[in-house]
Structure formats: structure tokens, C-alpha cells
C-alpha positions, 0 to 999 in steps of 0.5 A: 511492504516490499519485505515481509514483516510482522510489524507491517502486518500489525500496522495494516490490521490496526489501520483497518480497525481504525477504519483508515485507508491504506496506500502500500508501496511495493517495489516492482517484482516483490511479493505482497502478502494475501493479507495485505492484498485482501484488506478492504480500503487498501491501495497497492502501488507497484513501482519501478523507480522513484519517478514512477512512484511519484507519478503513481502516488500523486495519481492515487492521492488525487483520486482519494481527495475526491 
């Protein structure tokens, strides 16, 4: 979600309607919309590089499994 897109907003809304959890990936220094930030069931991972992303995503996925 590092770039604003109507399509991504629609997908976030649809996943909410289907009661699905969301993990949004955001490059460090980029802005995420208030819509995405405030959506219940959403986790936003802000990352610096691929290594950082892998570490943070793995942690979030492990937490969601519980």
C-alpha cells in the first residue's frame, strides 16, 4: 500500500465485508490512508528493506496463528 490506489481501497473494503484479516505492507517513509489505518482487523507492517520485511511479516504471521 505504498502508493495510493483506488483498487487497493476497494480490495481492503471487500476483505472487510468478508470479515477477513488484512496485512498491509508499507515501505518506510510512505503514507498510508486513514481509511486503511482505521480498518478493523488490519495490521500494517512498515519496513526498511526485504530483510526487515521478512522478519516483521514472520512475526505477525506467527502471532495471527495463535
